[in-house]
C-alpha positions in Angstrom: 184.1 233.4 120.0 181.7 234.9 122.3 179.0 232.4 123.5 176.4 232.8 126.1 176.6 231.0 129.5 173.6 228.6 129.3 173.1 228.2 132.9 173.3 232.0 133.6 171.4 232.6 130.9 168.6 230.5 132.0 168.7 232.0 135.5 168.6 235.5 134.5 165.6 234.8 132.1 163.9 233.2 135.2 164.6 236.4 137.3 163.0 238.6 134.3 160.1 236.6 134.2 159.8 236.8 138.0 159.9 240.5 138.0 156.7 240.5 135.7 154.8 239.9 138.9 156.2 243.1 140.8 154.1 245.8 141.1 154.1 248.8 138.6 153.2 252.5 138.1 149.9 253.6 137.1 149.8 255.8 134.2 148.4 259.2 133.9 144.9 259.7 132.3 146.3 260.7 128.8 144.4 259.2 126.0 145.8 256.2 124.7 146.3 257.0 121.2 148.2 260.0 122.1 152.1 260.1 122.2 153.4 260.3 125.8 157.1 261.7 126.3 159.2 261.4 129.8 162.5 262.6 130.3 164.2 261.6 133.3 167.9 262.6 134.3 169.2 260.7 137.2 172.2 260.2 139.6 173.3 256.4 140.0 175.9 256.5 143.0 177.4 253.1 141.7 180.4 251.1 143.3 182.6 249.7 140.5 184.6 246.5 139.9 186.6 245.9 137.0 189.0 243.1 135.9 191.8 245.0 133.5 194.5 243.4 131.6 197.5 245.3 131.2 201.0 244.4 129.0 203.3 245.1 131.8 201.5 244.3 134.7 199.3 241.2 134.3 195.4 241.6 135.6 195.0 244.4 137.8 191.8 245.1 139.7 189.8 248.1 139.9 187.6 248.2 142.9 185.8 251.8 143.9 183.4 250.8 146.9 180.6 253.1 147.5 182.6 254.8 150.5 185.1 256.0 148.0 182.8 257.0 145.2 183.1 260.7 146.2 186.8 260.7 146.0 187.1 258.6 143.1 184.5 259.9 140.7 185.7 262.1 137.9 182.6 262.6 136.0 179.0 261.0 135.6 176.0 261.8 133.6 172.8 259.6 133.3 169.2 260.0 131.7 166.5 258.4 130.1 164.0 259.3 127.7 160.8 257.1 126.7 158.2 257.7 124.3 154.5 255.5 124.2 151.7 255.3 122.1 149.1 252.8 123.0 150.6 249.6 123.9 153.7 250.5 122.1 156.5 252.4 123.1 160.7 253.2 122.6 163.2 253.9 125.2 166.9 255.2 125.2 169.0 255.1 128.4 172.4 256.4 128.5 175.1 256.4 131.1 178.3 257.6 131.3 181.1 257.4 134.2 184.6 258.3 134.8 186.5 256.9 137.8 190.1 257.2 139.0 191.9 255.3 141.6 195.6 255.6 143.1 197.4 253.3 145.3 200.7 252.0 146.2 202.0 249.5 144.0 203.4 246.3 145.2 206.1 246.7 142.7 208.4 248.9 144.7 208.2 251.4 147.8 207.1 254.8 146.9 205.6 253.7 143.8 201.8 254.4 142.9 199.4 252.4 140.7 197.0 254.7 138.8 193.9 253.4 136.9 191.5 255.5 135.2 188.4 253.8 134.2 185.6 255.0 131.7 182.4 253.4 130.8 179.6 254.2 128.6 176.1 252.2 128.4 173.8 252.9 125.6 170.6 251.1 125.8 167.9 251.7 122.6 165.0 249.4 122.9 161.2 249.1 121.9 158.5 247.7 124.3 155.1 246.4 124.1 152.7 246.3 127.0 151.2 243.0 127.6 149.4 243.9 130.7 147.4 246.9 131.9 146.2 245.6 135.8 146.4 244.9 138.1 150.1 245.1 137.3 151.5 246.9 134.0 154.0 244.8 132.5 156.3 245.7 129.3 158.2 243.5 127.3 161.3 245.0 125.7 163.8 244.1 122.7 166.8 246.3 121.7 170.5 246.8 121.7 173.1 248.2 124.0 176.3 249.4 123.3 179.1 249.3 125.9 182.2 251.4 125.8 185.3 250.9 128.0 188.2 253.1 128.2 191.2 252.1 130.6 194.6 254.1 131.3 196.8 252.1 133.8 200.1 254.0 134.8 203.0 253.5 137.2 204.7 256.4 138.7 207.5 256.3 141.1 210.1 258.8 142.8 212.8 256.8 141.4 212.2 257.1 137.7 211.6 260.5 135.8 209.4 258.3 133.2 206.4 256.2 134.6 205.1 253.1 132.7 201.7 253.4 131.1 199.1 251.3 129.3 195.9 252.7 127.5 193.0 251.1 125.6 189.5 251.5 124.5 187.1 249.1 123.3 183.3 249.5 121.9 180.5 246.7 121.3 177.1 245.8 120.6 174.8 243.2 122.4 171.3 242.3 121.5 168.8 242.9 124.7 165.6 241.4 126.1 163.9 242.4 129.0 161.1 242.9 131.0 159.6 245.8 133.1 156.9 245.7 135.7 155.3 248.5 137.8 152.6 248.2 140.5 150.7 251.1 142.3 150.5 251.1 146.2 148.1 254.2 146.0 147.7 257.2 144.1 151.2 258.6 144.8 153.4 255.6 145.4 154.6 252.7 143.2 157.0 249.8 143.1 159.3 249.1 140.1 161.0 245.8 138.8 163.2 245.7 135.7 165.5 242.8 134.2 167.4 242.4 131.0 169.8 240.1 129.6 172.1 240.6 126.6 175.0 239.0 124.7 176.6 239.4 121.2 179.7 241.4 121.8 179.9 240.3 125.4 179.7 236.7 126.6 177.0 238.0 128.8 175.6 241.1 130.0 172.7 241.8 132.5 171.0 244.5 134.3 168.6 244.5 137.3 166.5 247.3 138.9 164.6 247.5 142.0 162.9 250.5 143.1 160.0 253.1 143.7 158.3 255.9 142.2 156.7 258.9 144.2 154.2 260.9 142.0 154.8 264.3 143.2 152.4 265.8 140.6 150.5 265.3 137.3 153.9 265.5 135.1 156.7 265.0 137.7 157.6 261.7 139.3 160.3 261.1 141.9 162.2 257.9 141.3 164.6 256.1 143.6 166.0 252.6 144.2 168.8 250.1 143.5 170.6 249.4 140.1 173.0 246.6 139.3 174.9 246.0 135.8 177.4 243.6 134.9 179.2 242.3 131.5 182.1 239.8 131.2 184.3 239.0 127.7 187.0 237.0 126.5 190.6 237.9 125.5 190.0 241.9 125.7 191.8 244.4 128.0 188.4 244.7 130.5 187.2 241.1 130.6 184.7 241.8 133.6 183.0 244.7 135.1 180.3 245.5 137.3 178.5 248.6 138.4 175.8 248.5 141.5 174.2 251.3 143.9 171.5 253.5 144.5 169.8 255.9 142.2 167.9 258.7 142.3 166.1 260.7 139.6 163.0 262.9 138.6 160.9 262.0 135.3 159.0 264.8 133.5 156.1 263.9 131.5 154.6 266.0 128.5 
C-alpha cells in the first residue's frame, strides 16, 4: 500500500509555507469581476534520473544530465492554461518528455543497453487568492496525473535478436500547493511555487523559483528553475526526478 513519508511530507509542507513569503507578480488593471485568461507555452530543459526495474536486467538507472539533453531528447511539449475571476481561479499544466539513451552494457563486449523513457505530468487545480499586497499569495488544491512508459533493450553484434522489456503505468495523486509572486518594479517580478502530492505515488513534489518580465500589457516572459520528483513501490519506475531551467511566454486575454 502506498503511504506518505511523514517527515518528508512535513518538510515539504514547511517549504511550501515558506514560499508564501517570496515576491509575487503584480496583476494588470483588469476589473476583478472579469474573467482573465493566460496561456503559457514553455520549454523545460530538464535533466532526468529514474530507477527502472526490468525482468531480465534487474534495476537499471536512467541518467540524462543537462549536458546530454540535446542528444537524448526525442520530443518535449509543455504548456499552462490559467483562468481567474476575483480571488478564485483554475489552472492546467501539461508536460510531456521523451528521452532515449544508449550505452555499452556490462553484460558483454560490443553490447549496447538502450533505454527509452516517456513521462507525462498533468496537473489540474483550483486556487484561491489569500493575499493581494504587498505579496500576492495563492493556495492551490487539485490532482496530478503521472504517466511513465519505459522500453529497455539489449542489442549485440553476437545475437540476431536482442532482449527487450517494455511497460507503462499511469496513476493519480491529490495535490496541495502554494504560489507567491512579488513585484520588483513595474516590469520585473519574482516567482515561488511548491506543491506536494500523494495517492498513486508514495510522494510526489515540485518546486519552482523564477522571474517574470512584463514585456507588454498582455505578454510576459517567464524563466527560472523547476524540479519535480516522485517515488513509488513495487512498480517498473520506482523513482524519477526532472530538474532544470525553463523559459516561456505568457499571453493574457
